[in-house]
TORROTOR-304557 format. One line per field, with one value per residue: x, y, z of N, C-alpha, C, CB in turn; residue in one letter. Coordinates in pm, 1 decimal. Glycine has a CB too. Example, Ala and Ser with C-alpha at 12.3 -4.5 7.8 and 13.67 -1.06 7.14 Angstrom:
BEGIN
n.px <- c(1319.0 | 1285.0)
n.py <- c(-569.0 | -225.0)
n.pz <- c(780.0 | 708.0)
ca.px <- c(1230.0 | 1367.0)
ca.py <- c(-450.0 | -106.0)
ca.pz <- c(780.0 | 714.0)
c.px <- c(1320.0 | 1290.0)
c.py <- c(-330.0 | 3.0)
c.pz <- c(780.0 | 787.0)
cb.px <- c(1130.8 | 1408.4)
cb.py <- c(-447.3 | -59.8)
cb.pz <- c(904.6 | 572.5)
code <- c(A | S)
***
This chain:
BEGIN
n.px <- c(8434.2 | 8724.5 | 8792.2 | 9098.7 | 9170.5 | 9102.4 | 9307.2 | 9449.3 | 9266.4 | 9139.5 | 9107.3 | 9280.3 | 9536.9 | 9541.8 | 9542.2 | 9754.1 | 9990.7 | 9908.1 | 9978.9 | 10281.4 | 10373.7 | 10314.4 | 10480.6 | 10730.7 | 10694.7 | 10724.5 | 10975.9 | 11158.7 | 11047.3 | 11134.0 | 11401.9 | 11435.1 | 11341.5 | 11064.9 | 10718.2 | 10520.4 | 10253.3 | 10283.5 | 10391.3 | 10208.6 | 10044.0 | 10228.8 | 10315.0 | 10067.7 | 10053.3 | 10275.3 | 10172.6 | 9956.3 | 10008.6 | 9870.0 | 9605.1 | 9315.6 | 9243.0 | 8986.5 | 8978.2 | 9225.6 | 9202.4 | 8976.0 | 9087.1 | 9280.7 | 9117.9 | 9105.6 | 8979.9 | 8912.9 | 8987.8 | 9181.0 | 9382.7 | 9421.1 | 9604.7 | 9812.7 | 9914.2 | 9959.8 | 10196.3 | 10349.0 | 10380.6 | 10531.2 | 10772.4 | 10879.6 | 10812.0 | 10561.6 | 10343.5 | 10091.3 | 9836.4 | 9600.0 | 9341.5 | 9398.8 | 9145.5 | 8916.7 | 8883.0 | 8823.5 | 8892.6 | 9171.6 | 9519.8 | 9713.8 | 10066.8 | 10385.7 | 10684.8 | 11029.7 | 11211.2 | 11012.5 | 10962.9 | 11188.2 | 11237.2 | 11096.1 | 11204.7 | 11375.4 | 11156.9 | 11029.7 | 11208.9 | 11218.6 | 10946.3 | 10993.2 | 11177.6 | 11061.9 | 10855.2 | 10983.6 | 11092.8 | 10900.8 | 10768.7 | 10972.6 | 11054.7 | 10799.6 | 10669.5 | 10617.5 | 10361.2 | 10208.7 | 10219.7 | 10075.0 | 9847.5 | 9819.2 | 9782.3 | 9580.3 | 9377.6 | 9401.0 | 9293.6 | 9007.2 | 8933.0 | 8958.9 | 8747.0 | 8512.0 | 8492.5 | 8424.1 | 8218.0 | 8036.6 | 8066.7 | 7876.5 | 7648.9 | 7628.9 | 7608.4 | 7335.1 | 7159.7)
n.py <- c(4364.7 | 4173.5 | 3960.4 | 3952.1 | 4181.3 | 4374.5 | 4480.8 | 4645.9 | 4839.0 | 5199.4 | 5264.3 | 5096.8 | 5144.8 | 5386.4 | 5352.5 | 5216.0 | 5412.2 | 5616.8 | 5448.9 | 5432.5 | 5686.8 | 5758.8 | 5604.5 | 5745.2 | 5954.0 | 5900.1 | 5845.3 | 6006.1 | 6221.0 | 6065.7 | 6133.5 | 6380.2 | 6384.6 | 6431.3 | 6312.7 | 6146.2 | 6300.9 | 6551.6 | 6761.4 | 6870.0 | 7029.7 | 7196.9 | 7362.4 | 7480.0 | 7648.9 | 7779.6 | 7911.7 | 8056.6 | 8161.1 | 8080.5 | 7984.3 | 7875.9 | 7568.4 | 7411.4 | 7551.4 | 7526.9 | 7215.2 | 7219.1 | 7333.6 | 7151.8 | 6913.5 | 6729.4 | 6553.8 | 6740.0 | 6643.2 | 6449.2 | 6634.5 | 6777.7 | 6545.8 | 6547.8 | 6815.4 | 6802.8 | 6616.2 | 6735.7 | 6955.1 | 6860.2 | 6820.7 | 7077.0 | 7206.4 | 7325.3 | 7562.0 | 7593.0 | 7880.7 | 8071.4 | 8271.7 | 8583.4 | 8722.8 | 8602.7 | 8340.5 | 8101.4 | 7966.9 | 7846.0 | 7902.0 | 7816.0 | 7832.1 | 7839.1 | 7757.7 | 7867.0 | 7641.3 | 7495.7 | 7660.4 | 7692.3 | 7458.1 | 7479.8 | 7535.3 | 7310.7 | 7122.2 | 7221.0 | 7190.4 | 6953.0 | 6854.5 | 6962.5 | 6799.9 | 6551.1 | 6580.0 | 6604.5 | 6380.3 | 6206.9 | 6321.2 | 6299.3 | 6312.3 | 6408.6 | 6627.4 | 6995.0 | 7075.7 | 6815.6 | 6759.5 | 7013.3 | 6904.7 | 6621.1 | 6717.4 | 6859.6 | 6667.3 | 6525.9 | 6681.1 | 6704.6 | 6433.3 | 6395.6 | 6588.9 | 6450.6 | 6201.6 | 6362.0 | 6453.8 | 6214.9 | 6079.6 | 6241.2 | 6145.2 | 5888.6 | 5925.9 | 6054.8 | 5832.6)
n.pz <- c(17108.3 | 17149.5 | 17377.2 | 17465.9 | 17330.6 | 17463.5 | 17664.6 | 17490.2 | 17487.0 | 17516.2 | 17777.2 | 17946.4 | 17828.2 | 17910.7 | 18173.7 | 18197.9 | 18157.3 | 18326.8 | 18540.0 | 18519.7 | 18518.7 | 18773.4 | 18918.1 | 18797.3 | 18873.5 | 19188.9 | 19182.6 | 19109.4 | 19332.0 | 19575.7 | 19536.1 | 19586.8 | 19853.8 | 19934.2 | 19936.0 | 19706.6 | 19685.5 | 19785.7 | 19618.8 | 19477.9 | 19655.0 | 19757.9 | 19517.9 | 19462.2 | 19646.5 | 19606.5 | 19421.0 | 19548.1 | 19831.5 | 20157.5 | 20172.8 | 20272.0 | 20418.2 | 20324.6 | 20081.4 | 19946.3 | 19952.8 | 19778.3 | 19529.2 | 19473.3 | 19422.5 | 19606.6 | 19935.6 | 20197.6 | 20477.2 | 20370.5 | 20253.7 | 20484.6 | 20664.5 | 20480.5 | 20509.2 | 20759.5 | 20768.4 | 20591.0 | 20775.0 | 20961.1 | 20857.0 | 20815.9 | 20556.7 | 20511.0 | 20704.3 | 20927.8 | 21036.1 | 21223.2 | 21087.4 | 21074.2 | 21093.7 | 21076.3 | 21327.4 | 21303.3 | 21079.1 | 20905.2 | 20768.5 | 20542.7 | 20492.4 | 20266.9 | 20402.1 | 20450.5 | 20407.4 | 20238.0 | 20023.4 | 19898.9 | 19780.2 | 19503.2 | 19280.6 | 19217.4 | 19233.2 | 18997.4 | 18804.6 | 18796.5 | 18683.2 | 18449.8 | 18355.5 | 18343.8 | 18183.2 | 17938.6 | 17882.4 | 17888.5 | 17627.1 | 17470.6 | 17086.9 | 17008.9 | 16828.6 | 16841.4 | 16768.5 | 16786.7 | 17079.6 | 17159.7 | 17043.7 | 17194.7 | 17436.0 | 17424.2 | 17317.8 | 17598.3 | 17772.6 | 17656.6 | 17686.0 | 17964.7 | 18023.6 | 17887.0 | 18092.4 | 18276.9 | 18239.0 | 18175.4 | 18407.6 | 18571.6 | 18437.7 | 18551.9 | 18834.7 | 18822.0 | 18850.5)
ca.px <- c(8574.4 | 8750.6 | 8861.5 | 9237.7 | 9195.1 | 9075.4 | 9400.4 | 9484.4 | 9174.3 | 9213.3 | 9133.0 | 9386.6 | 9625.8 | 9578.7 | 9575.3 | 9945.4 | 10042.5 | 9929.6 | 10079.0 | 10425.3 | 10397.7 | 10318.0 | 10639.9 | 10829.8 | 10674.3 | 10761.6 | 11133.4 | 11168.4 | 11013.3 | 11241.0 | 11535.0 | 11428.7 | 11326.8 | 10911.1 | 10619.4 | 10439.2 | 10145.2 | 10298.2 | 10407.9 | 10051.0 | 10017.0 | 10366.6 | 10293.8 | 9905.0 | 10106.5 | 10371.2 | 10114.3 | 9855.5 | 10010.2 | 9796.1 | 9492.3 | 9265.2 | 9223.2 | 8892.2 | 9004.3 | 9326.8 | 9186.2 | 8885.0 | 9162.3 | 9329.4 | 9010.7 | 9069.1 | 8890.0 | 8969.9 | 9080.1 | 9314.9 | 9466.9 | 9483.7 | 9692.5 | 9920.8 | 9962.5 | 10054.8 | 10303.3 | 10426.1 | 10438.7 | 10649.9 | 10933.4 | 10906.5 | 10752.4 | 10441.5 | 10297.8 | 9942.9 | 9828.8 | 9500.3 | 9318.3 | 9372.2 | 8997.1 | 8833.9 | 8965.6 | 8763.2 | 8972.1 | 9321.3 | 9587.7 | 9845.4 | 10191.7 | 10506.4 | 10803.0 | 11162.8 | 11239.6 | 10890.6 | 10960.8 | 11365.2 | 11236.5 | 11019.2 | 11344.9 | 11397.5 | 11008.6 | 10971.6 | 11288.2 | 11188.3 | 10840.6 | 11025.4 | 11251.7 | 10954.1 | 10741.1 | 11069.1 | 11112.0 | 10756.9 | 10716.4 | 11067.1 | 11017.2 | 10687.5 | 10684.7 | 10537.8 | 10188.0 | 10199.5 | 10251.9 | 9989.8 | 9752.9 | 9799.1 | 9742.9 | 9434.5 | 9286.0 | 9381.3 | 9173.5 | 8881.6 | 8912.1 | 8884.3 | 8598.0 | 8427.9 | 8517.9 | 8342.5 | 8025.5 | 8002.5 | 8078.4 | 7807.3 | 7516.0 | 7607.1 | 7534.9 | 7187.7 | 7096.6)
ca.py <- c(4399.6 | 4047.5 | 3940.6 | 4004.7 | 4342.4 | 4462.1 | 4507.9 | 4729.3 | 4921.4 | 5332.2 | 5299.8 | 4995.5 | 5197.5 | 5510.6 | 5328.4 | 5220.8 | 5536.5 | 5658.6 | 5384.1 | 5470.5 | 5803.3 | 5757.6 | 5516.9 | 5810.3 | 6115.9 | 5850.5 | 5807.5 | 6180.6 | 6281.1 | 6044.6 | 6201.8 | 6537.2 | 6381.9 | 6435.1 | 6225.8 | 6210.8 | 6364.2 | 6672.6 | 6871.4 | 6947.2 | 7133.8 | 7335.1 | 7411.6 | 7546.7 | 7710.1 | 7857.6 | 8028.5 | 8126.1 | 8115.1 | 8114.4 | 7963.1 | 7786.0 | 7431.6 | 7392.6 | 7636.6 | 7430.5 | 7101.0 | 7264.4 | 7351.6 | 7011.2 | 6797.6 | 6642.2 | 6579.9 | 6830.2 | 6524.3 | 6419.9 | 6746.7 | 6765.0 | 6434.0 | 6584.9 | 6921.0 | 6758.1 | 6538.6 | 6851.4 | 7060.7 | 6779.0 | 6828.6 | 7233.3 | 7232.7 | 7462.2 | 7636.6 | 7666.4 | 7980.5 | 8069.3 | 8338.6 | 8695.0 | 8790.7 | 8444.3 | 8246.9 | 7936.4 | 7934.8 | 7795.8 | 7922.9 | 7694.4 | 7888.6 | 7779.2 | 7767.4 | 7905.8 | 7531.3 | 7486.2 | 7760.7 | 7649.4 | 7327.2 | 7515.7 | 7531.3 | 7161.0 | 7052.0 | 7270.3 | 7133.9 | 6768.1 | 6862.1 | 6979.3 | 6669.3 | 6437.5 | 6620.8 | 6611.2 | 6240.5 | 6182.1 | 6348.9 | 6282.3 | 6256.7 | 6469.4 | 6764.5 | 7111.6 | 7061.3 | 6731.2 | 6805.4 | 7051.7 | 6829.8 | 6536.3 | 6781.9 | 6922.0 | 6562.3 | 6505.5 | 6779.0 | 6641.9 | 6303.6 | 6429.7 | 6654.0 | 6331.6 | 6162.1 | 6411.7 | 6436.3 | 6023.1 | 6037.0 | 6322.0 | 6083.4 | 5763.6 | 6001.8 | 6086.3 | 5721.6)
ca.pz <- c(17119.1 | 17177.2 | 17539.4 | 17450.5 | 17263.8 | 17591.9 | 17706.4 | 17422.1 | 17477.7 | 17547.6 | 17916.5 | 17975.7 | 17755.0 | 17983.9 | 18314.3 | 18210.1 | 18129.8 | 18476.6 | 18664.7 | 18466.9 | 18549.6 | 18890.1 | 18927.7 | 18752.4 | 19020.2 | 19297.0 | 19200.0 | 19140.0 | 19474.5 | 19665.5 | 19512.0 | 19672.8 | 19972.6 | 19914.1 | 19914.9 | 19590.8 | 19688.5 | 19842.6 | 19537.9 | 19425.7 | 19757.2 | 19733.0 | 19366.8 | 19465.3 | 19769.9 | 19586.0 | 19323.3 | 19625.6 | 19965.0 | 20250.8 | 20087.0 | 20381.4 | 20392.4 | 20232.1 | 19966.9 | 19897.6 | 19915.8 | 19628.3 | 19447.9 | 19422.8 | 19404.7 | 19730.7 | 20035.0 | 20332.7 | 20524.5 | 20263.0 | 20262.9 | 20634.2 | 20662.7 | 20378.1 | 20549.7 | 20928.1 | 20752.1 | 20578.9 | 20888.5 | 21037.4 | 20793.0 | 20789.6 | 20440.3 | 20540.1 | 20834.6 | 20937.6 | 21109.0 | 21222.7 | 20970.1 | 21208.6 | 21073.0 | 21140.8 | 21407.0 | 21272.2 | 20943.5 | 20964.9 | 20653.6 | 20510.1 | 20394.1 | 20258.2 | 20481.6 | 20356.2 | 20329.9 | 20113.4 | 19900.8 | 19852.6 | 19690.6 | 19418.2 | 19140.9 | 19203.5 | 19152.0 | 18816.5 | 18709.4 | 18802.1 | 18610.9 | 18325.0 | 18269.8 | 18322.6 | 18070.2 | 17825.8 | 17886.7 | 17830.8 | 17514.0 | 17345.2 | 16970.6 | 16965.2 | 16748.5 | 16932.5 | 16738.0 | 16852.7 | 17187.0 | 17175.6 | 17022.7 | 17283.0 | 17531.1 | 17379.4 | 17330.2 | 17691.6 | 17825.0 | 17613.4 | 17760.6 | 18130.4 | 18009.2 | 17842.0 | 18183.3 | 18405.0 | 18147.1 | 18185.8 | 18577.8 | 18596.1 | 18413.7 | 18632.6 | 18926.2 | 18821.7 | 18878.4)
c.px <- c(8626.3 | 8802.4 | 8987.3 | 9247.9 | 9165.9 | 9192.8 | 9479.3 | 9359.2 | 9231.9 | 9218.2 | 9252.7 | 9488.7 | 9689.7 | 9587.3 | 9734.5 | 10020.0 | 10080.6 | 10013.2 | 10231.6 | 10449.1 | 10380.9 | 10415.0 | 10717.8 | 10845.6 | 10792.9 | 10917.3 | 11193.1 | 11184.9 | 11068.2 | 11350.0 | 11548.4 | 11378.2 | 11165.0 | 10868.3 | 10548.3 | 10322.0 | 10167.1 | 10362.7 | 10322.9 | 10056.8 | 10104.5 | 10349.8 | 10140.8 | 9969.2 | 10150.7 | 10251.1 | 9992.0 | 9888.4 | 9891.5 | 9640.4 | 9436.6 | 9249.5 | 9150.1 | 8925.4 | 9106.3 | 9279.2 | 9036.2 | 8996.2 | 9234.5 | 9264.2 | 9070.8 | 9011.8 | 8944.2 | 9051.0 | 9201.5 | 9400.6 | 9513.6 | 9577.7 | 9813.2 | 9979.2 | 10032.0 | 10153.0 | 10365.4 | 10497.2 | 10512.6 | 10783.2 | 10958.5 | 10890.3 | 10637.2 | 10415.8 | 10173.6 | 9930.4 | 9696.8 | 9448.6 | 9318.2 | 9205.7 | 8903.7 | 8924.5 | 8928.1 | 8867.3 | 9124.6 | 9367.2 | 9682.4 | 9956.4 | 10298.3 | 10615.8 | 10928.5 | 11166.9 | 11160.6 | 10933.9 | 11099.7 | 11337.8 | 11195.7 | 11122.5 | 11368.1 | 11252.5 | 10999.3 | 11089.4 | 11233.8 | 11019.8 | 10852.4 | 11122.1 | 11190.9 | 10887.9 | 10870.4 | 11099.2 | 11027.4 | 10726.5 | 10874.1 | 11003.9 | 10868.7 | 10713.2 | 10602.2 | 10395.3 | 10170.8 | 10148.1 | 10121.3 | 9838.1 | 9702.9 | 9730.2 | 9599.8 | 9316.2 | 9272.5 | 9242.6 | 9032.8 | 8849.2 | 8894.0 | 8773.9 | 8474.0 | 8409.6 | 8430.5 | 8163.2 | 7977.8 | 7962.7 | 7911.0 | 7640.8 | 7511.4 | 7553.4 | 7420.1 | 7121.0 | 7042.5)
c.py <- c(4245.2 | 4087.3 | 4019.2 | 4141.7 | 4425.3 | 4522.5 | 4646.1 | 4832.4 | 5061.1 | 5330.1 | 5200.2 | 5075.1 | 5344.0 | 5497.7 | 5246.0 | 5294.1 | 5596.9 | 5598.7 | 5399.0 | 5589.8 | 5823.5 | 5684.7 | 5648.8 | 5919.1 | 6035.8 | 5829.6 | 5962.4 | 6237.7 | 6242.4 | 6086.6 | 6313.8 | 6530.0 | 6438.4 | 6307.8 | 6236.7 | 6273.5 | 6488.0 | 6797.0 | 6970.6 | 7084.5 | 7228.0 | 7414.0 | 7507.3 | 7665.3 | 7827.5 | 7996.2 | 8107.4 | 8101.0 | 8183.0 | 8103.4 | 7865.8 | 7641.0 | 7383.0 | 7474.7 | 7551.9 | 7314.6 | 7112.6 | 7273.8 | 7245.4 | 6928.0 | 6735.7 | 6668.0 | 6659.9 | 6723.9 | 6482.9 | 6515.2 | 6741.8 | 6704.5 | 6494.8 | 6693.8 | 6877.1 | 6670.2 | 6643.9 | 6953.1 | 6963.5 | 6789.3 | 6996.5 | 7233.4 | 7371.1 | 7455.1 | 7625.9 | 7743.3 | 8021.6 | 8265.0 | 8464.4 | 8763.0 | 8683.9 | 8352.6 | 8103.8 | 7900.2 | 7944.2 | 7807.6 | 7854.1 | 7802.9 | 7816.7 | 7857.5 | 7804.6 | 7749.3 | 7504.9 | 7576.7 | 7732.4 | 7519.1 | 7384.5 | 7490.6 | 7367.0 | 7103.8 | 7124.4 | 7202.6 | 6994.7 | 6773.0 | 6879.7 | 6876.9 | 6569.6 | 6487.5 | 6591.2 | 6448.2 | 6200.9 | 6200.4 | 6369.4 | 6237.8 | 6317.3 | 6578.4 | 6873.6 | 7059.7 | 6930.0 | 6681.3 | 6889.0 | 6964.7 | 6694.9 | 6596.0 | 6825.1 | 6787.2 | 6500.7 | 6548.2 | 6713.3 | 6514.7 | 6333.0 | 6503.7 | 6574.1 | 6258.0 | 6241.6 | 6415.1 | 6271.3 | 6039.5 | 6105.2 | 6225.0 | 5951.7 | 5838.7 | 6002.1 | 5971.6 | 5721.3)
c.pz <- c(17188.8 | 17311.3 | 17527.4 | 17404.1 | 17376.6 | 17689.4 | 17620.5 | 17394.3 | 17547.7 | 17703.9 | 17965.7 | 17960.4 | 17883.8 | 18132.6 | 18343.6 | 18199.8 | 18283.7 | 18589.5 | 18640.5 | 18519.8 | 18712.1 | 18968.3 | 18925.2 | 18877.3 | 19153.1 | 19294.1 | 19211.6 | 19278.9 | 19577.5 | 19650.0 | 19568.1 | 19823.2 | 20015.2 | 19895.9 | 19778.5 | 19578.4 | 19767.3 | 19727.3 | 19482.7 | 19537.5 | 19761.7 | 19621.8 | 19392.9 | 19573.0 | 19697.3 | 19466.7 | 19403.3 | 19746.7 | 20043.6 | 20226.8 | 20248.4 | 20315.5 | 20297.1 | 20075.1 | 19889.3 | 19850.7 | 19773.7 | 19548.2 | 19384.9 | 19397.4 | 19495.8 | 19817.5 | 20119.9 | 20416.5 | 20478.7 | 20282.4 | 20416.0 | 20694.3 | 20581.1 | 20447.0 | 20678.9 | 20865.0 | 20702.7 | 20672.5 | 20940.3 | 20992.4 | 20794.4 | 20678.7 | 20450.3 | 20701.5 | 20823.7 | 21057.5 | 21073.6 | 21138.6 | 21104.2 | 21192.2 | 21135.1 | 21206.4 | 21359.1 | 21134.3 | 20971.2 | 20800.1 | 20640.7 | 20428.1 | 20394.3 | 20345.7 | 20432.3 | 20292.8 | 20205.9 | 19983.6 | 19856.6 | 19763.5 | 19541.5 | 19296.6 | 19125.1 | 19145.3 | 19013.0 | 18796.6 | 18677.3 | 18690.8 | 18477.3 | 18245.6 | 18282.3 | 18195.6 | 17907.4 | 17800.4 | 17848.8 | 17690.7 | 17394.3 | 17215.5 | 16908.5 | 16919.2 | 16857.0 | 16876.8 | 16787.6 | 16992.6 | 17243.6 | 17155.1 | 17134.0 | 17408.3 | 17532.8 | 17362.2 | 17497.1 | 17791.2 | 17797.8 | 17666.5 | 17880.1 | 18104.4 | 18010.9 | 18013.8 | 18284.3 | 18359.3 | 18184.8 | 18343.5 | 18588.8 | 18545.8 | 18520.2 | 18770.5 | 18939.3 | 18853.3 | 19013.4)
cb.px <- c(8602.2 | 8842.2 | 8905.8 | 9313.0 | 9086.8 | 8992.2 | 9457.9 | 9544.5 | 9049.7 | 9131.3 | 8991.7 | 9396.3 | 9539.9 | 9481.8 | 9444.6 | 10019.1 | 9930.1 | 9816.7 | 10054.9 | 10445.7 | 10313.8 | 10218.5 | 10694.3 | 10801.8 | 10404.8 | 10684.4 | 11208.7 | 11034.0 | 10896.0 | 11262.9 | 11565.3 | 11311.1 | 11445.6 | 10862.2 | 10531.4 | 10418.8 | 10045.2 | 10394.2 | 10451.8 | 9866.2 | 10007.7 | 10532.0 | 10272.7 | 9738.2 | 10223.1 | 10528.4 | 10047.9 | 9720.1 | 10149.1 | 9837.2 | 9527.1 | 9118.2 | 9182.7 | 8759.2 | 9059.1 | 9416.5 | 9161.0 | 8786.0 | 9222.9 | 9395.9 | 8985.3 | 9142.2 | 8843.1 | 8830.9 | 9023.7 | 9288.1 | 9389.1 | 9420.0 | 9623.3 | 9870.7 | 9862.5 | 9952.9 | 10298.1 | 10361.2 | 10335.5 | 10628.7 | 10948.6 | 11031.5 | 10685.3 | 10257.3 | 10335.5 | 9818.5 | 9933.8 | 9469.9 | 9166.7 | 9511.2 | 8951.6 | 8763.9 | 8940.4 | 8546.8 | 8932.5 | 9337.4 | 9622.8 | 9781.5 | 10246.1 | 10542.3 | 10822.4 | 11336.5 | 11230.8 | 10725.0 | 10930.5 | 11493.3 | 11114.5 | 10957.5 | 11545.3 | 11442.4 | 10838.3 | 10952.0 | 11429.4 | 11142.3 | 10772.8 | 11073.6 | 11386.1 | 10838.3 | 10664.6 | 11209.4 | 11136.8 | 10665.1 | 10607.2 | 11174.6 | 11015.0 | 10598.4 | 10600.4 | 10579.8 | 10126.4 | 10271.8 | 10378.1 | 10019.9 | 9791.2 | 9917.7 | 9821.2 | 9457.1 | 9338.9 | 9480.1 | 9176.7 | 8879.2 | 9013.2 | 8978.1 | 8586.5 | 8528.5 | 8644.9 | 8408.8 | 8034.2 | 8181.7 | 8245.8 | 7867.8 | 7499.8 | 7759.6 | 7549.5 | 7134.4 | 7177.3)
cb.py <- c(4556.6 | 3966.5 | 3763.1 | 3923.9 | 4393.8 | 4376.0 | 4382.7 | 4665.7 | 4858.2 | 5475.0 | 5284.0 | 4868.0 | 5242.0 | 5616.3 | 5234.4 | 5167.2 | 5626.9 | 5656.0 | 5214.3 | 5479.2 | 5884.2 | 5731.9 | 5389.2 | 5864.8 | 6133.9 | 5734.8 | 5706.9 | 6253.8 | 6270.2 | 5943.2 | 6225.4 | 6649.8 | 6458.2 | 6517.4 | 6240.3 | 6140.5 | 6283.2 | 6642.9 | 6834.8 | 6815.9 | 7089.2 | 7279.1 | 7249.8 | 7417.3 | 7627.2 | 7745.9 | 7955.4 | 8093.3 | 8145.2 | 8234.6 | 7869.8 | 7842.6 | 7380.1 | 7441.7 | 7787.1 | 7397.3 | 7010.9 | 7424.6 | 7425.9 | 6950.0 | 6714.5 | 6601.6 | 6475.6 | 6902.9 | 6421.1 | 6420.5 | 6885.6 | 6730.4 | 6297.3 | 6625.2 | 7024.5 | 6648.8 | 6412.6 | 6909.3 | 7141.8 | 6637.1 | 6752.9 | 7302.1 | 7091.1 | 7435.3 | 7782.0 | 7563.5 | 8072.6 | 8011.1 | 8290.4 | 8854.7 | 8822.1 | 8338.1 | 8265.4 | 7929.6 | 8044.7 | 7601.1 | 8030.4 | 7524.7 | 8020.7 | 7770.0 | 7660.7 | 7965.4 | 7426.9 | 7555.3 | 7932.7 | 7596.2 | 7201.1 | 7655.4 | 7623.9 | 7087.8 | 7088.8 | 7466.0 | 7132.0 | 6685.6 | 6944.2 | 7099.6 | 6624.1 | 6417.7 | 6853.4 | 6710.2 | 6180.5 | 6265.2 | 6493.8 | 6179.2 | 6105.1 | 6481.6 | 6754.4 | 7307.3 | 7070.9 | 6722.6 | 6878.6 | 7144.6 | 6792.8 | 6476.6 | 6874.0 | 7013.9 | 6447.9 | 6534.9 | 6932.2 | 6628.2 | 6207.4 | 6527.0 | 6722.3 | 6214.8 | 6157.9 | 6593.8 | 6447.8 | 5876.4 | 6142.8 | 6464.5 | 6036.4 | 5659.7 | 6100.4 | 6139.0 | 5617.8)
cb.pz <- c(17224.2 | 17076.3 | 17591.9 | 17358.9 | 17125.4 | 17681.5 | 17714.0 | 17316.4 | 17537.4 | 17485.7 | 18008.6 | 17891.1 | 17587.5 | 17954.0 | 18372.0 | 18143.0 | 18040.4 | 18528.5 | 18682.3 | 18313.5 | 18465.0 | 18915.0 | 18772.3 | 18602.5 | 19134.2 | 19319.5 | 19048.4 | 19095.9 | 19511.3 | 19685.4 | 19386.4 | 19594.0 | 20024.3 | 19797.5 | 20018.8 | 19517.3 | 19733.7 | 19972.0 | 19457.6 | 19464.3 | 19880.7 | 19702.0 | 19234.9 | 19546.1 | 19858.6 | 19506.8 | 19168.3 | 19602.8 | 20029.6 | 20281.4 | 19893.8 | 20444.8 | 20482.0 | 20305.9 | 20007.5 | 19990.3 | 20072.4 | 19620.7 | 19489.9 | 19484.9 | 19266.0 | 19789.0 | 20095.7 | 20442.0 | 20514.1 | 20102.3 | 20218.3 | 20701.7 | 20596.1 | 20226.6 | 20558.0 | 21081.0 | 20675.7 | 20523.7 | 21003.3 | 21034.9 | 20599.6 | 20819.9 | 20399.2 | 20443.9 | 20857.6 | 20939.4 | 21094.6 | 21382.3 | 20848.0 | 21196.1 | 20898.4 | 21014.1 | 21567.4 | 21216.2 | 20818.6 | 21064.1 | 20634.1 | 20374.1 | 20425.7 | 20112.7 | 20534.9 | 20459.3 | 20407.9 | 20174.6 | 19935.7 | 20015.7 | 19751.7 | 19446.1 | 19203.9 | 19361.0 | 19247.4 | 18735.4 | 18754.9 | 19047.9 | 18653.5 | 18325.8 | 18303.7 | 18454.4 | 18105.2 | 17857.8 | 17983.1 | 17893.5 | 17546.2 | 17374.9 | 16999.4 | 17045.5 | 16568.9 | 16893.5 | 16562.6 | 16837.1 | 17166.8 | 17118.5 | 16898.0 | 17306.5 | 17540.3 | 17205.7 | 17222.4 | 17712.1 | 17743.1 | 17478.9 | 17755.7 | 18248.8 | 17883.5 | 17700.3 | 18188.8 | 18452.2 | 17894.3 | 18154.2 | 18705.5 | 18519.6 | 18242.0 | 18652.8 | 18920.4 | 18693.5 | 18856.0)
code <- c(M | M | K | N | E | I | F | N | S | F | G | F | L | L | M | H | V | G | R | A | H | H | H | L | I | R | K | Q | M | H | A | I | E | L | H | R | G | Q | P | P | V | L | F | A | L | H | K | Q | D | G | M | S | N | S | D | L | A | K | F | L | E | I | T | P | A | T | L | T | N | K | V | K | R | M | E | N | V | D | L | V | V | R | R | R | D | P | H | D | E | R | V | S | R | I | Y | L | T | D | K | G | R | G | L | M | D | K | L | H | Q | S | V | V | E | K | D | A | A | M | L | K | G | F | S | E | S | E | K | K | R | L | K | D | D | L | L | K | V | L | K | N | I | K | V | Y | E | D | T | L | N | Q | D)
***
């Protein structure tokens, strides 16, 4: 591959798509007074309220320390609350507040709008194929990463 072709490689294009997506999410979240990293926490708790810190971190594929920082920030603006597990005092569980639950419709609508904008002009079969292909890319990345970790 020639040097100038590297900027059109799959990895570079994927990086540019990721950056553009990141920027779009930041704008959308700013409009509803959230930080970019908070919606995944809200969506996860909406799906299964009361997860432990470690279970939620694992679900979101982030470190427990990163999640703790997010949760503290979200507690400060009354989006979530932490409570001790009544059966195990060592475990802290995270719950949506009424304010956090109240944002779910706006968050869902922002995802629908963003997806529609990004996939404008794609047929339903093209959308399915793209999603399937991206899932395959993610799987390949994980397999490749595992081979790197074996060294």
